[in-house]
SERO-4910 file (N, C-alpha, C, O; in steps of 0.05 Angstrom, whole numbers):
BEGIN
 pado doro    nc1    nc2    nc3   cac1   cac2   cac3    cc1    cc2    cc3    oc1    oc2    oc3
  Met    A    -82   -582   -246   -110   -586   -241   -116   -583   -211   -104   -597   -195
  His    A   -134   -564   -205   -143   -561   -177   -169   -575   -174   -188   -569   -189
  Thr    A   -171   -593   -155   -196   -608   -151   -209   -599   -125   -197   -600   -103
  Val    A   -234   -590   -127   -250   -582   -104   -278   -592   -107   -285   -602   -128
  Asp    A   -294   -590    -86   -322   -598    -88   -338   -579   -105   -355   -587   -120
  Ala    A   -333   -553   -101   -350   -533   -114   -333   -509   -122   -315   -500   -108
  Val    A   -340   -498   -146   -328   -473   -155   -350   -452   -157   -371   -457   -169
  Ile    A   -345   -429   -146   -363   -406   -148   -350   -387   -168   -328   -378   -164
  Val    A   -364   -381   -190   -354   -362   -209   -366   -335   -203   -390   -330   -209
  Gly    A   -350   -317   -192   -359   -290   -185   -357   -285   -155   -368   -301   -139
  Gly    A   -342   -264   -148   -337   -259   -120   -352   -234   -109   -342   -220    -92
  Gly    A   -376   -230   -119   -393   -209   -107   -406   -219    -82   -401   -241    -73
  Pro    A   -422   -202    -69   -435   -210    -44   -451   -237    -46   -450   -253    -28
  Cys    A   -465   -241    -68   -481   -265    -71   -463   -290    -76   -469   -311    -66
  Gly    A   -441   -286    -90   -422   -308    -94   -408   -315    -68   -404   -338    -62
  Leu    A   -401   -294    -52   -388   -299    -26   -408   -313     -8   -400   -332      7
  Ser    A   -433   -305     -8   -453   -317      9   -456   -347      1   -459   -364     19
  Ala    A   -457   -353    -25   -459   -381    -33   -435   -397    -24   -438   -420    -15
  Ala    A   -411   -385    -25   -387   -400    -16   -389   -406     13   -382   -428     22
  Ile    A   -399   -387     29   -401   -392     58   -421   -415     63   -416   -432     79
  Glu    A   -444   -414     49   -465   -434     54   -455   -462     46   -461   -482     59
  Leu    A   -439   -464     24   -429   -490     16   -407   -500     34   -405   -524     40
  Gln    A   -391   -481     44   -371   -489     65   -385   -500     90   -376   -519    102
  Asn    A   -408   -488     97   -422   -496    121   -433   -524    120   -438   -536    141
  Ile    A   -437   -535     96   -446   -563     93   -422   -582     88   -426   -605     81
  Gly    A   -398   -571     92   -375   -588     91   -361   -591     64   -343   -608     61
  Leu    A   -368   -574     44   -355   -576     18   -330   -559     17   -327   -539     31
  Ser    A   -310   -568      2   -287   -552     -5   -294   -534    -28   -305   -543    -48
  Val    A   -289   -508    -25   -300   -488    -44   -277   -469    -52   -261   -461    -35
  Val    A   -277   -461    -78   -260   -439    -86   -277   -419   -102   -294   -427   -118
  Val    A   -272   -393    -96   -286   -372   -110   -266   -360   -130   -244   -353   -123
  Ile    A   -275   -359   -155   -258   -348   -176   -270   -322   -186   -293   -321   -194
  Glu    A   -255   -300   -184   -265   -274   -190   -246   -260   -209   -222   -259   -204
  Lys    A   -257   -249   -231   -239   -237   -252   -227   -211   -243   -206   -203   -254
  Gly    A   -238   -197   -223   -226   -173   -212   -220   -178   -182   -210   -199   -175
  Asn    A   -225   -157   -166   -222   -161   -137   -249   -169   -126   -269   -166   -140
  Ile    A   -250   -178   -101   -276   -186    -90   -294   -162    -89   -286   -139    -87
  Val    A   -320   -168    -91   -342   -148    -94   -333   -126   -113   -334   -102   -107
  His    A   -325   -135   -137   -313   -116   -157   -334    -95   -166   -326    -72   -171
  Ser    A   -359   -103   -167   -379    -84   -176   -382    -61   -156   -384    -38   -163
  Ile    A   -382    -68   -130   -384    -48   -109   -359    -30   -110   -361     -5   -106
  Tyr    A   -336    -41   -115   -312    -25   -117   -315     -4   -140   -305     18   -137
  Asn    A   -329    -12   -161   -333      7   -184   -356     26   -180   -361     42   -198
  Tyr    A   -371     24   -158   -392     44   -153   -379     72   -150   -355     74   -146
  Pro    A   -396     92   -153   -386    120   -147   -373    121   -120   -382    108   -101
  Thr    A   -352    137   -117   -336    138    -93   -353    143    -68   -348    131    -47
  His    A   -373    160    -71   -389    168    -47   -417    155    -47   -435    166    -35
  Gln    A   -420    132    -60   -446    119    -63   -457    111    -35   -443    100    -18
  Thr    A   -483    117    -31   -497    107     -8   -517     86    -17   -531     89    -37
  Phe    A   -518     64     -2   -536     42    -10   -565     49     -4   -571     64     14
  Phe    A   -582     37    -19   -611     40    -15   -620     25     10   -637     35     25
  Ser    A   -608      2     15   -616    -16     37   -601    -10     63   -580      3     63
  Ser    A   -612    -20     84   -598    -18    110   -575    -38    110   -575    -57     95
  Ser    A   -556    -34    128   -532    -51    129   -540    -79    136   -528    -98    126
  Met    A   -560    -83    153   -567   -110    161   -578   -127    138   -574   -151    137
  Lys    A   -591   -114    119   -601   -128     96   -580   -135     75   -585   -149     56
  Leu    A   -555   -125     80   -533   -131     62   -514   -152     75   -494   -159     63
  Ser    A   -521   -162     99   -504   -180    113   -504   -208    100   -524   -216     89
  Ile    A   -482   -222    102   -480   -249     92   -466   -266    114   -453   -256    131
  Gly    A   -471   -293    112   -459   -311    132   -470   -304    159   -493   -296    163
  Asn    A   -453   -307    179   -461   -302    207   -448   -277    218   -447   -273    242
  Thr    A   -438   -260    200   -425   -235    209   -443   -211    204   -448   -204    181
  Pro    A   -453   -199    225   -471   -176    221   -456   -152    209   -432   -148    215
  Phe    A   -470   -137    192   -458   -113    180   -468    -89    197   -491    -81    194
  Ile    A   -451    -79    214   -458    -57    232   -445    -31    224   -420    -30    220
  Thr    A   -461    -11    221   -451     16    214   -463     36    233   -483     31    245
  Ala    A   -450     60    234   -460     81    252   -486     93    242   -502    103    258
  Ile    A   -490     92    216   -515    102    205   -530     79    191   -518     58    185
  Asp    A   -556     82    187   -572     60    178   -564     50    150   -562     26    145
  Lys    A   -559     69    132   -552     62    104   -522     65    100   -511     87    101
  Pro    A   -508     43     94   -479     45     92   -470     57     65   -486     59     46
  Lys    A   -445     66     65   -433     76     41   -416     55     28   -410     34     39
  Arg    A   -407     62      4   -390     43    -12   -367     32      4   -362      8      5
  Asn    A   -352     50     17   -328     41     31   -334     24     55   -319      5     62
  Asp    A   -357     29     68   -366     12     90   -370    -17     80   -362    -36     93
  Ala    A   -382    -19     56   -387    -46     45   -361    -60     37   -358    -84     41
  Leu    A   -342    -45     26   -317    -58     18   -303    -69     43   -292    -91     42
  Val    A   -302    -53     65   -290    -63     89   -305    -88    100   -292   -107    108
  Tyr    A   -331    -86    100   -347   -109    111   -342   -135     95   -337   -155    108
  Tyr    A   -344   -134     69   -342   -159     54   -313   -170     54   -309   -194     53
  Arg    A   -293   -152     56   -266   -162     60   -263   -176     87   -251   -198     89
  Thr    A   -276   -164    107   -275   -176    134   -288   -203    135   -278   -222    147
  Val    A   -312   -205    122   -326   -231    121   -309   -252    108   -307   -275    117
  Ala    A   -297   -245     85   -280   -264     71   -257   -275     89   -250   -298     88
  Gln    A   -246   -257    105   -225   -265    124   -235   -283    146   -224   -304    152
  Leu    A   -257   -274    158   -268   -289    181   -278   -317    173   -275   -336    188
  Glu    A   -289   -319    149   -300   -344    139   -278   -362    126   -283   -384    118
  Lys    A   -254   -350    124   -231   -364    112   -238   -374     84   -233   -397     77
  Leu    A   -250   -357     69   -258   -364     42   -233   -366     24   -215   -350     26
  Arg    A   -233   -386      7   -211   -390    -12   -219   -375    -37   -236   -384    -53
  Ile    A   -206   -352    -42   -213   -335    -64   -190   -331    -83   -168   -324    -75
  His    A   -194   -337   -108   -174   -333   -129   -183   -308   -145   -200   -311   -164
  Ser    A   -173   -285   -138   -181   -260   -151   -163   -254   -175   -142   -266   -178
  His    A   -172   -236   -192   -158   -228   -216   -152   -252   -234   -130   -256   -244
  Glu    A   -172   -269   -236   -170   -293   -252   -197   -297   -267   -218   -301   -254
  Arg    A   -197   -296   -293   -221   -298   -309   -228   -326   -317   -211   -341   -327
  Val    A   -253   -335   -312   -262   -361   -321   -269   -358   -351   -284   -341   -359
  Glu    A   -257   -376   -367   -262   -376   -396   -282   -396   -405   -295   -392   -426
  Asp    A   -284   -419   -391   -303   -440   -400   -309   -458   -377   -292   -463   -359
  Val    A   -333   -469   -377   -342   -490   -358   -353   -513   -374   -373   -509   -389
  Ile    A   -341   -536   -372   -348   -559   -389   -359   -581   -371   -346   -590   -352
  Lys    A   -383   -591   -378   -395   -613   -362   -385   -640   -372   -388   -646   -396
  Lys    A   -374   -655   -354   -368   -683   -360   -390   -700   -348   -411   -690   -340
  Arg    A   -386   -726   -346   -408   -743   -336   -416   -736   -308   -440   -732   -303
  Asp    A   -398   -735   -290   -405   -730   -262   -389   -707   -249   -388   -705   -224
  His    A   -377   -690   -266   -362   -667   -255   -359   -646   -277   -368   -650   -299
  Phe    A   -348   -624   -269   -343   -602   -287   -313   -596   -289   -298   -600   -270
  Ile    A   -304   -588   -313   -277   -578   -317   -280   -548   -322   -295   -539   -340
  Ile    A   -267   -532   -305   -269   -503   -307   -242   -492   -316   -222   -495   -302
  His    A   -241   -480   -339   -217   -469   -350   -216   -439   -344   -235   -424   -350
  Thr    A   -194   -429   -333   -190   -400   -330   -166   -392   -347   -153   -409   -360
  Glu    A   -160   -366   -347   -137   -356   -362   -111   -365   -350    -90   -362   -362
  Lys    A   -112   -376   -325    -87   -384   -311    -84   -414   -307    -62   -424   -308
  Thr    A   -106   -428   -303   -104   -456   -295   -131   -470   -301   -148   -460   -314
  Thr    A   -133   -495   -290   -157   -511   -294   -166   -523   -267   -149   -530   -250
  Tyr    A   -192   -524   -264   -204   -535   -239   -222   -558   -246   -233   -559   -268
  Glu    A   -226   -576   -227   -245   -597   -229   -264   -596   -205   -254   -594   -183
  Ala    A   -290   -597   -210   -309   -594   -187   -334   -609   -194   -342   -612   -217
  Lys    A   -347   -619   -173   -373   -633   -176   -395   -613   -180   -415   -619   -194
  Tyr    A   -393   -590   -167   -414   -569   -169   -402   -543   -178   -379   -536   -171
  Val    A   -418   -528   -193   -410   -501   -202   -433   -482   -197   -456   -488   -203
  Val    A   -426   -459   -186   -446   -437   -182   -437   -413   -198   -415   -403   -194
  Ile    A   -454   -403   -216   -448   -379   -232   -461   -355   -218   -485   -354   -216
  Ser    A   -444   -337   -209   -454   -313   -195   -440   -288   -206   -427   -274   -191
  Thr    A   -442   -284   -232   -426   -264   -245   -438   -236   -247   -425   -218   -257
  Gly    A   -462   -233   -237   -474   -206   -237   -479   -195   -265   -483   -210   -284
  Tyr    A   -480   -168   -267   -485   -156   -292   -471   -129   -296   -472   -118   -318
  Tyr    A   -457   -119   -276   -447    -92   -276   -425    -87   -298   -420    -65   -305
  Asp    A   -413   -109   -307   -392   -106   -328   -404   -104   -356   -389   -100   -375
  Gln    A   -430   -106   -359   -443   -106   -385   -462    -83   -387   -486    -87   -383
  Pro    A   -453    -58   -393   -472    -36   -395   -490    -38   -419   -483    -48   -440
  Asn    A   -515    -29   -415   -533    -27   -438   -523     -6   -457   -509     12   -449
  Arg    A   -531     -9   -482   -521      8   -503   -542     27   -513   -566     20   -513
  Leu    A   -534     50   -521   -553     69   -534   -557     62   -563   -579     67   -574
  Asp    A   -537     51   -576   -538     44   -605   -543     69   -621   -561     69   -638
  Val    A   -528     90   -616   -530    115   -632   -501    122   -641   -482    115   -628
  Pro    A   -499    137   -663   -473    146   -672   -459    162   -650   -472    179   -638
  Gly    A   -433    157   -646   -418    173   -627   -416    161   -599   -402    171   -582
  Glu    A   -430    138   -595   -430    126   -568   -402    117   -560   -396    116   -536
  Glu    A   -385    111   -579   -358    101   -573   -337    123   -570   -314    117   -566
  Leu    A   -345    148   -572   -326    170   -568   -314    169   -540   -327    160   -521
  Pro    A   -289    178   -537   -275    175   -512   -287    191   -489   -281    185   -465
  His    A   -303    211   -494   -315    227   -472   -342    217   -464   -357    230   -449
  Val    A   -350    193   -473   -376    181   -466   -370    158   -447   -355    140   -454
  Tyr    A   -383    158   -424   -378    138   -404   -405    124   -396   -426    136   -397
  His    A   -402     98   -389   -425     83   -378   -423     79   -348   -439     66   -336
  Tyr    A   -402     91   -336   -398     89   -307   -391    117   -297   -378    133   -311
  Phe    A   -399    122   -272   -392    147   -260   -377    142   -234   -386    126   -217
  Lys    A   -355    155   -230   -339    151   -206   -341    174   -186   -350    170   -164
  Glu    A   -333    198   -195   -335    221   -178   -335    246   -195   -328    246   -219
  Ala    A   -344    269   -184   -351    292   -199   -329    313   -203   -330    329   -221
  His    A   -309    313   -186   -289    334   -185   -277    341   -212   -274    364   -219
  Pro    A   -270    321   -230   -257    328   -255   -275    344   -274   -265    355   -294
  Tyr    A   -301    346   -268   -320    358   -287   -329    386   -278   -350    396   -287
  Phe    A   -315    398   -259   -320    425   -250   -322    444   -274   -305    445   -291
  Asn    A   -345    459   -275   -349    480   -295   -351    469   -323   -348    484   -343
  Lys    A   -357    443   -327   -360    431   -353   -390    427   -359   -406    425   -341
  Asn    A   -396    426   -385   -423    419   -393   -425    389   -394   -411    375   -409
  Ile    A   -444    378   -379   -447    349   -376   -475    341   -384   -494    354   -374
  Thr    A   -478    321   -400   -504    309   -405   -505    281   -393   -488    264   -398
  Val    A   -525    277   -376   -529    251   -363   -553    238   -377   -575    251   -378
  Ile    A   -550    214   -387   -572    200   -401   -583    179   -382   -568    162   -373
  Gly    A   -609    180   -377   -622    160   -359   -638    175   -338   -634    199   -334
  Gly    A   -655    160   -325   -672    173   -305   -677    157   -280   -695    162   -264
  Lys    A   -660    136   -275   -662    121   -251   -640    128   -231   -628    149   -234
  Asn    A   -636    112   -211   -619    121   -188   -591    128   -197   -580    148   -188
  Ser    A   -579    112   -214   -551    118   -221   -548    144   -236   -529    159   -232
  Ala    A   -568    151   -253   -567    176   -267   -572    200   -249   -559    220   -250
  Ile    A   -592    197   -231   -599    219   -213   -576    224   -193   -569    247   -187
  Asp    A   -564    202   -182   -542    205   -164   -519    220   -177   -507    238   -166
  Ala    A   -512    212   -202   -490    224   -217   -496    254   -222   -479    271   -218
  Ala    A   -521    260   -230   -528    288   -236   -526    305   -211   -516    327   -212
  Leu    A   -534    295   -188   -533    310   -163   -504    315   -155   -496    338   -148
  Glu    A   -487    295   -157   -459    299   -150   -445    318   -169   -429    334   -160
  Leu    A   -451    316   -194   -439    334   -214   -448    363   -209   -432    381   -211
  His    A   -473    366   -202   -483    393   -195   -468    404   -171   -461    428   -170
  Arg    A   -464    388   -151   -450    397   -127   -421    405   -133   -410    421   -119
  Ala    A   -410    393   -154   -383    401   -163   -383    424   -183   -362    429   -196
  Ser    A   -406    437   -185   -408    461   -202   -406    455   -232   -396    472   -247
  Ala    A   -414    431   -240   -416    425   -269   -444    435   -278   -462    440   -262
  His    A   -446    440   -304   -471    448   -316   -485    424   -327   -477    412   -347
  Val    A   -506    415   -314   -517    388   -318   -544    389   -332   -562    403   -325
  Ser    A   -546    372   -353   -571    366   -367   -576    336   -364   -558    320   -367
  Val    A   -601    329   -359   -609    301   -356   -630    294   -378   -650    308   -380
  Val    A   -625    273   -393   -642    265   -415   -655    238   -408   -640    219   -402
  Tyr    A   -681    237   -408   -695    212   -400   -718    207   -420   -733    225   -426
  Arg    A   -720    182   -429   -739    176   -450   -768    174   -439   -786    176   -455
  Asn    A   -771    170   -413   -798    168   -402   -810    195   -395   -797    215   -396
  Glu    A   -837    195   -389   -851    220   -386   -849    232   -358   -856    256   -355
  Thr    A   -840    217   -339   -837    227   -312   -815    211   -297   -803    193   -309
  Tyr    A   -810    218   -273   -789    205   -258   -794    176   -253   -817    168   -251
  Ser    A   -773    160   -253   -776    131   -247   -785    127   -218   -777    141   -200
  Lys    A   -803    108   -214   -813    101   -187   -791     89   -170   -794     87   -146
  Ser    A   -769     80   -183   -748     67   -168   -728     87   -154   -711     78   -139
  Ile    A   -731    112   -160   -712    132   -149   -715    132   -118   -737    132   -108
  Lys    A   -693    133   -104   -693    134    -75   -711    157    -65   -707    180    -73
  Pro    A   -730    151    -48   -749    172    -39   -737    195    -25   -748    217    -25
  Trp    A   -714    192    -13   -701    214      1   -684    232    -17   -674    253     -9
  Ile    A   -681    223    -42   -665    237    -62   -682    255    -80   -675    277    -86
  Leu    A   -706    244    -88   -722    257   -109   -731    285   -102   -728    303   -120
  Pro    A   -740    292    -78   -749    319    -73   -728    340    -78   -733    361    -90
  Gly    A   -704    335    -68   -682    354    -72   -674    357   -101   -669    379   -111
  Phe    A   -674    334   -116   -667    335   -144   -689    351   -159   -682    368   -176
  Asp    A   -714    345   -154   -736    359   -168   -735    389   -162   -742    405   -180
  Ser    A   -727    396   -138   -725    425   -131   -704    438   -149   -708    461   -158
  Leu    A   -682    425   -153   -661    436   -170   -670    439   -199   -664    459   -212
  Val    A   -686    420   -208   -697    421   -235   -716    445   -237   -715    461   -256
  Arg    A   -735    447   -218   -755    469   -219   -742    496   -217   -753    516   -227
  Asn    A   -719    497   -203   -705    523   -201   -686    528   -223   -671    549   -223
  Gly    A   -685    511   -243   -668    515   -266   -638    509   -261   -622    516   -278
  Glu    A   -631    497   -239   -603    491   -234   -594    466   -247   -570    463   -253
  Ile    A   -612    447   -253   -607    424   -269   -629    424   -291   -652    427   -285
  Glu    A   -621    419   -316   -641    417   -338   -650    388   -340   -633    370   -343
  Met    A   -676    384   -340   -687    357   -342   -704    356   -367   -723    372   -371
  Phe    A   -698    336   -385   -713    333   -410   -727    306   -409   -714    285   -413
  Phe    A   -753    305   -404   -769    281   -406   -778    275   -434   -775    293   -452
  Asn    A   -788    251   -439   -797    243   -466   -777    250   -488   -784    259   -509
  Thr    A   -751    245   -481   -730    253   -499   -711    230   -505   -702    216   -487
  Asp    A   -705    226   -531   -686    205   -539   -661    218   -550   -662    239   -563
  Val    A   -639    204   -546   -613    213   -558   -611    201   -586   -616    177   -590
  Thr    A   -604    217   -605   -601    208   -633   -572    207   -642   -566    192   -660
  Glu    A   -555    224   -630   -527    224   -638   -511    238   -617   -520    256   -603
  Ile    A   -485    230   -615   -466    243   -597   -443    252   -614   -431    236   -629
  Thr    A   -435    277   -612   -411    287   -625   -390    295   -604   -395    292   -580
  Glu    A   -368    306   -613   -347    314   -594   -355    337   -577   -343    342   -556
  Thr    A   -376    352   -585   -383    376   -571   -412    377   -562   -420    395   -547
  Ala    A   -429    358   -571   -457    360   -565   -471    333   -565   -460    313   -575
  Val    A   -494    332   -552   -512    309   -554   -537    318   -569   -551    337   -560
  Thr    A   -543    305   -591   -567    312   -606   -590    295   -595   -588    271   -593
  Val    A   -613    309   -589   -635    295   -577   -661    301   -592   -662    321   -607
  Asn    A   -680    284   -589   -707    287   -602   -728    286   -580   -733    265   -568
  Gln    A   -740    309   -574   -761    310   -554   -788    313   -568   -798    335   -573
  Gln    A   -800    290   -573   -826    288   -586   -827    305   -612   -845    321   -616
  Gly    A   -807    301   -629   -806    314   -655   -789    340   -655   -782    349   -677
  Asn    A   -782    350   -632   -765    374   -631   -736    365   -628   -729    355   -607
  Val    A   -720    369   -649   -692    360   -649   -674    383   -643   -676    404   -655
  Phe    A   -656    380   -623   -638    401   -616   -613    389   -603   -612    366   -596
  Asp    A   -592    406   -600   -566    398   -589   -563    408   -561   -571    431   -554
  Leu    A   -552    391   -544   -543    399   -517   -513    401   -516   -500    380   -520
  Pro    A   -501    424   -512   -472    426   -511   -461    407   -489   -471    408   -466
  Ser    A   -442    391   -496   -432    370   -477   -403    366   -480   -393    358   -501
  Asp    A   -388    372   -458   -360    365   -457   -356    336   -450   -337    323   -459
  Tyr    A   -374    325   -434   -374    297   -426   -402    286   -425   -421    301   -420
  Val    A   -405    260   -429   -431    247   -429   -430    222   -411   -411    206   -413
  Phe    A   -450    220   -394   -453    196   -377   -479    181   -385   -501    191   -379
  Ala    A   -476    158   -398   -499    142   -406   -505    122   -384   -496    100   -385
  Met    A   -521    131   -365   -527    114   -342   -554    100   -347   -574    107   -334
  Ile    A   -554     81   -365   -579     69   -374   -581     39   -366   -596     24   -378
  Gly    A   -565     31   -347   -568      4   -336   -548    -16   -348   -530     -9   -364
  Tyr    A   -551    -41   -339   -532    -62   -345   -547    -88   -350   -571    -90   -344
  His    A   -533   -108   -360   -546   -134   -365   -526   -156   -361   -502   -152   -362
  Pro    A   -536   -181   -357   -518   -204   -354   -502   -209   -379   -509   -201   -401
  Asp    A   -480   -224   -375   -464   -233   -398   -477   -258   -410   -468   -280   -404
  His    A   -496   -253   -427   -511   -275   -439   -493   -293   -456   -498   -318   -457
  Ala    A   -473   -282   -469   -456   -297   -486   -441   -319   -470   -439   -342   -479
  Phe    A   -431   -311   -447   -417   -330   -430   -436   -352   -420   -429   -376   -420
  Leu    A   -460   -344   -411   -479   -363   -401   -486   -384   -422   -487   -408   -417
  Arg    A   -491   -374   -446   -498   -393   -468   -474   -411   -475   -478   -434   -481
  Lys    A   -450   -399   -474   -426   -415   -481   -424   -439   -463   -415   -461   -472
  Ile    A   -431   -436   -437   -427   -459   -419   -452   -476   -417   -453   -495   -401
  Gly    A   -472   -470   -434   -495   -488   -437   -520   -480   -422   -540   -494   -423
  Ile    A   -520   -457   -409   -544   -447   -395   -564   -436   -415   -557   -419   -431
  Gln    A   -588   -446   -414   -609   -436   -432   -620   -409   -422   -623   -405   -398
  Ile    A   -625   -391   -441   -634   -364   -435   -661   -359   -448   -665   -365   -472
  Asp    A   -680   -349   -433   -706   -340   -445   -701   -315   -461   -691   -295   -450
  Glu    A   -707   -316   -487   -699   -294   -505   -714   -268   -497   -702   -246   -500
  Gln    A   -738   -270   -488   -754   -246   -483   -745   -232   -457   -742   -208   -457
  Ser    A   -742   -247   -436   -735   -236   -410   -705   -235   -404   -697   -219   -387
  Gly    A   -690   -251   -419   -661   -253   -412   -655   -269   -388   -632   -270   -379
  Arg    A   -675   -282   -376   -672   -298   -352   -661   -326   -359   -671   -339   -377
  Pro    A   -640   -335   -345   -632   -363   -348   -655   -381   -339   -671   -374   -321
  Leu    A   -656   -405   -350   -676   -425   -342   -665   -439   -318   -643   -451   -319
  Phe    A   -680   -439   -295   -670   -451   -271   -694   -458   -253   -716   -448   -256
  Asn    A   -689   -476   -234   -709   -484   -214   -709   -462   -192   -689   -458   -178
  Glu    A   -731   -449   -188   -733   -427   -170   -731   -435   -141   -728   -419   -123
  Glu    A   -734   -461   -135   -731   -471   -108   -703   -479   -101   -695   -479    -77
  Thr    A   -687   -486   -121   -660   -496   -116   -638   -479   -130   -615   -482   -123
  Met    A   -646   -462   -149   -627   -446   -165   -611   -463   -184   -592   -454   -196
  Glu    A   -619   -489   -188   -604   -506   -207   -614   -501   -236   -638   -498   -240
  Thr    A   -596   -499   -255   -603   -495   -282   -612   -521   -295   -615   -541   -281
  Thr    A   -616   -521   -321   -624   -546   -335   -600   -565   -337   -604   -588   -346
  Ile    A   -577   -556   -329   -553   -574   -328   -550   -583   -299   -547   -567   -281
  Asp    A   -550   -609   -294   -548   -620   -267   -523   -610   -253   -501   -610   -265
  His    A   -527   -600   -228   -505   -592   -211   -493   -565   -219   -473   -556   -208
  Leu    A   -505   -551   -239   -496   -524   -247   -517   -505   -237   -540   -505   -247
  Tyr    A   -510   -487   -219   -529   -469   -206   -522   -440   -214   -501   -433   -224
  Ile    A   -542   -422   -209   -537   -393   -211   -544   -380   -185   -560   -391   -169
  Ala    A   -532   -357   -180   -538   -342   -155   -536   -312   -161   -519   -304   -176
  Gly    A   -553   -297   -148   -551   -268   -150   -567   -256   -172   -586   -268   -182
  Val    A   -559   -232   -181   -576   -216   -199   -578   -228   -227   -597   -221   -241
  Ile    A   -561   -246   -235   -564   -257   -262   -589   -273   -264   -599   -278   -287
  Ala    A   -600   -282   -242   -626   -297   -243   -649   -280   -252   -669   -290   -261
  Ala    A   -646   -253   -251   -667   -235   -259   -667   -229   -288   -685   -216   -299
  Gly    A   -646   -237   -303   -645   -231   -331   -641   -202   -336   -624   -189   -324
  Asn    A   -658   -191   -354   -655   -162   -361   -668   -144   -341   -664   -119   -342
  Asn    A   -683   -154   -322   -696   -138   -302   -679   -135   -277   -682   -149   -257
  Ala    A   -660   -116   -278   -641   -114   -256   -653   -104   -231   -641   -104   -210
  Asn    A   -678    -94   -232   -692    -84   -208   -707   -106   -193   -722   -100   -174
  Glu    A   -703   -131   -201   -718   -153   -189   -702   -167   -166   -713   -175   -146
  Ile    A   -676   -169   -170   -659   -182   -151   -636   -164   -143   -622   -153   -161
  Phe    A   -632   -161   -118   -610   -145   -107   -594   -162    -87   -599   -186    -85
  Ile    A   -574   -150    -74   -560   -164    -53   -579   -174    -32   -576   -196    -21
  Glu    A   -599   -158    -26   -618   -164     -4   -631   -191     -7   -634   -205     13
  Asn    A   -639   -198    -31   -652   -224    -35   -634   -244    -48   -637   -268    -44
  Gly    A   -615   -235    -65   -596   -254    -77   -578   -267    -57   -567   -289    -63
  Arg    A   -573   -255    -34   -556   -267    -14   -567   -293     -3   -552   -309      9
  Phe    A   -593   -298     -7   -605   -323      3   -603   -346    -17   -610   -369    -10
  His    A   -594   -340    -41   -592   -362    -61   -572   -383    -52   -577   -407    -58
  Gly    A   -551   -375    -39   -531   -395    -30   -543   -416    -11   -536   -439    -14
  Gly    A   -561   -407      7   -574   -426     25   -591   -446     10   -593   -469     17
  Met    A   -605   -436    -11   -622   -453    -28   -605   -474    -42   -613   -497    -44
  Ile    A   -582   -465    -52   -564   -483    -66   -553   -504    -47   -551   -528    -54
  Ala    A   -545   -495    -23   -534   -514     -4   -554   -535      4   -547   -559      7
  Arg    A   -579   -527      8   -599   -547     15   -604   -567     -7   -608   -590     -3
  Ser    A   -603   -557    -32   -606   -575    -55   -583   -595    -57   -588   -619    -61
  Ile    A   -559   -586    -53   -536   -604    -54   -536   -624    -31   -530   -647    -34
  Lys    A   -544   -615     -8   -546   -632     15   -566   -654     11   -562   -677     19
  Asn    A   -588   -648     -3   -609   -668     -9   -598   -688    -30   -605   -712    -29
  Ile    A   -581   -679    -48   -569   -696    -68   -550   -716    -55   -551   -740    -60
  Asp    A   -533   -705    -37   -513   -722    -24   -525   -740     -2   -511   -755     10
***
């Protein structure tokens, strides 16, 4: 049994920020992360560029300084590793939390390796490990992916990208640069307003010039080993596809949240919590980061989720 003041479940930027803030008020803290720290960022496309400036991704008292305004994936990996070292954070990586049980005045946290006891728990598990589903036949075929890493393996292949927001557009552009034959299928009637403004003009130019095929108002009905069957307002046809990237977003692990007693709003997918303190309906059990947004992943990012730790620290300080 490891006894600490607080356990942070999740080692992403918002979880690390919470750990720093709780350490700053004198608590002993351990971060438990099922993968490596900032695991979601590690799983981003190899050449991913962030939407935000580096300063808006900073946590603790360590500025995130880069040569260009918008950092890339590897810049972020180096930065968050450095912060963890400078802040002397106690991180138990590659350890999955299986249950959090509330006792009278403390929590018992069971992992696949050991057990912890803590007065406070912060859940900061993100959503990137839970891809949204198409719920169509063939989605489970081995050439269908919900994550995109890099384009080189798909040179000269027929690729269908499903989705119309940043992850889909970024993947389509990189695949095109690697000389893949790219089709993009999007259920809405026009481009998403969330697409990075410096990306859209170039992408739209490729579409208008016929270098990338873009299908708006189009739903996927089936995936086979060689094609994606789509329905564009009643017109059903096949897109030849060697590989498929279903870049349609992600959602929190609602099953885990419910298991540990956190109440979820069924319509929005948002956990019930105090927006001033981030405390859930269970005393001393807090949430931090994007899981607070529920199904609306465009509501909370690192830029605003990094402040949740300070809110939690102030709440705990008032309790003590």
